[in-house]
C-alpha positions as CSV (number, residue, x, y, z in Angstrom):
1,X,-0.1,0.0,0.1
2,X,1.1,3.6,-1.0
3,X,1.8,6.1,1.9
4,X,0.8,8.8,-0.2
5,X,-2.8,10.5,-0.1
6,X,-4.8,10.3,-3.3
7,X,-4.3,13.8,-3.9
8,X,-0.4,13.2,-3.8
9,X,-0.8,10.2,-6.2
10,X,-3.0,12.3,-8.7
11,X,-0.6,15.3,-8.5
12,X,2.4,12.7,-8.9
13,X,0.7,11.4,-12.0
14,X,-0.1,14.6,-13.4
15,X,3.5,15.8,-12.8
16,X,4.9,12.3,-14.3
17,X,3.0,13.1,-17.5
18,X,4.0,16.5,-17.8
19,X,7.6,15.2,-17.5
20,X,6.9,12.8,-20.3
21,X,5.4,15.3,-22.4
22,X,8.5,17.3,-22.0
23,X,10.8,14.6,-22.8
24,X,8.9,13.9,-25.8
25,X,8.9,17.5,-26.9
26,X,12.5,18.0,-26.3
27,X,13.4,14.8,-28.5
28,X,11.1,15.8,-31.1
29,X,12.5,19.3,-31.4
30,X,16.1,17.7,-31.2
31,X,15.2,15.6,-34.4
32,X,13.6,18.5,-36.2
33,X,16.5,20.5,-35.9
34,X,18.8,17.6,-36.9
35,X,16.8,17.1,-39.9
36,X,16.2,21.0,-40.4
37,X,12.6,20.8,-40.1
38,X,10.1,23.3,-38.2
39,X,7.8,22.0,-35.5
40,X,5.1,22.2,-38.0
41,X,6.8,19.8,-40.2
42,X,7.3,17.2,-37.6
43,X,3.8,17.6,-36.6
44,X,2.6,16.8,-40.0
45,X,4.8,13.9,-40.6
46,X,3.5,12.4,-37.4
47,X,-0.1,12.9,-38.6
48,X,0.6,11.5,-42.0
49,X,2.4,8.5,-40.3
50,X,-0.3,7.7,-37.8
51,X,-3.3,8.2,-40.3
52,X,-2.0,7.6,-43.9
53,X,-2.4,9.6,-47.0
54,X,-4.8,12.4,-46.8
55,X,-5.5,15.7,-48.8
56,X,-3.4,18.7,-48.2
57,X,-6.5,20.7,-46.7
58,X,-7.2,17.8,-44.4
59,X,-3.8,17.8,-43.2
60,X,-3.8,21.4,-42.8
61,X,-6.8,21.1,-40.7
62,X,-5.6,18.6,-38.6
63,X,-2.2,20.3,-38.0
64,X,-3.8,23.7,-37.3
65,X,-2.1,25.3,-40.2
66,X,-3.4,27.6,-43.2
67,X,-3.4,26.2,-46.4
68,X,-0.7,28.7,-47.6
69,X,1.6,27.4,-44.7
70,X,0.7,23.8,-45.7
71,X,2.0,24.5,-49.2
72,X,5.4,25.8,-47.5
73,X,5.3,22.8,-45.3
74,X,4.7,20.2,-48.0
75,X,7.4,22.1,-50.3
76,X,10.1,21.6,-47.6
77,X,9.1,17.8,-46.7
78,X,9.1,17.0,-50.4
79,X,12.7,18.8,-50.8
80,X,13.8,16.9,-47.9
81,X,12.4,13.5,-49.5
82,X,10.2,12.7,-46.7
83,X,6.6,13.4,-47.8
84,X,5.3,13.5,-51.5
85,X,2.1,14.5,-53.5
86,X,0.3,11.5,-55.2
87,X,-2.5,11.2,-57.0
88,X,-5.3,9.3,-55.4
89,X,-6.0,5.9,-57.2
90,X,-9.8,6.6,-56.8
91,X,-10.1,10.0,-57.7
92,X,-7.3,11.1,-60.1
93,X,-8.2,14.6,-59.9
94,X,-7.5,14.6,-56.1
95,X,-3.9,14.9,-54.8
96,X,-3.0,13.0,-51.7
97,X,0.1,13.7,-49.2
98,X,1.9,10.4,-47.9
99,X,5.1,9.7,-46.0
100,X,7.9,8.2,-47.9
101,X,9.9,5.1,-47.4
102,X,12.8,7.2,-46.5
103,X,11.1,9.0,-43.7
104,X,10.1,5.8,-41.9
105,X,13.8,4.5,-42.3
106,X,15.1,7.8,-41.1
107,X,12.4,7.5,-38.1
108,X,13.5,4.4,-37.2
109,X,17.1,5.3,-37.1
110,X,16.6,8.4,-35.2
111,X,13.7,7.0,-32.6
112,X,14.4,3.4,-32.9
113,X,12.5,0.4,-34.5
114,X,8.8,0.2,-33.3
115,X,10.2,-3.2,-31.7
116,X,12.1,-1.0,-29.0
117,X,9.0,0.6,-27.9
118,X,7.3,-2.6,-27.6
119,X,10.1,-4.3,-25.5
120,X,9.4,-1.5,-23.0
121,X,5.8,-2.2,-22.9
122,X,6.4,-6.0,-22.6
123,X,5.9,-5.8,-18.7
124,X,2.4,-4.9,-18.8
125,X,-0.4,-7.2,-18.8
126,X,-2.8,-7.0,-21.9
127,X,-5.5,-5.3,-19.3
128,X,-2.9,-2.8,-18.2
129,X,-1.9,-2.0,-22.0
130,X,-5.9,-1.6,-22.4
131,X,-6.1,0.7,-19.7
132,X,-3.1,2.8,-20.7
133,X,-4.4,3.2,-24.3
134,X,-7.7,4.2,-22.8
135,X,-6.2,7.1,-20.8
136,X,-4.1,8.1,-23.5
137,X,-7.1,8.5,-25.8
138,X,-8.8,10.4,-23.0
139,X,-6.0,12.6,-22.5
140,X,-6.0,13.4,-26.1
141,X,-9.7,14.4,-26.0
142,X,-8.9,16.5,-23.1
143,X,-6.2,18.3,-24.7
144,X,-8.5,18.7,-27.8
145,X,-11.1,20.4,-25.4
146,X,-8.3,22.6,-24.0
147,X,-7.6,23.6,-27.6
148,X,-11.3,24.6,-28.4
149,X,-11.2,26.4,-24.7
150,X,-8.4,28.5,-26.0
151,X,-10.0,29.3,-29.3
152,X,-13.1,30.7,-27.5
153,X,-10.9,32.8,-25.2
154,X,-9.1,34.3,-28.4
155,X,-12.4,35.0,-30.4
156,X,-13.9,36.6,-27.1
157,X,-10.6,38.8,-26.6
158,X,-10.7,39.8,-30.3
159,X,-14.4,40.8,-29.7
160,X,-13.5,42.6,-26.7
161,X,-10.8,44.6,-28.4
162,X,-12.9,45.5,-31.5
163,X,-14.1,49.2,-31.0
164,X,-17.7,49.4,-30.7
165,X,-19.8,51.9,-32.7
166,X,-21.4,54.8,-30.4
């Protein structure tokens, strides 16, 4: 049994999550710097790698960047051989963006092969892994909710700064 109170455990858990997020952020920043990529470039590669090919507009929306900024991102990623624009095989009028095999090889070299992450998770039971997956999914939803809240605050602040007609 832990001698810590529930509140102490909750705060320690939150602190551990924050420390993990910071460590991931620092590693991603170092990898981006090594590759000469912007933070947004890295985010777009991650989205594409997780979700698969998608139209540039959808990627821009998910990465929270303007269409003009997305064009610049894709130009940089294509120049470095990490992503490419391809015709949709089902609708030849549509262009999709996808990561390249070079990107996947480079990611395995920089971050380590996926099997290494799996080794660190081998100590957990299936039930514990299911719990962790659920926690992380709920955390993503929580963070997305905070982004919506921030957007509302920004909108409200912009409205408050708008001069009112007398």
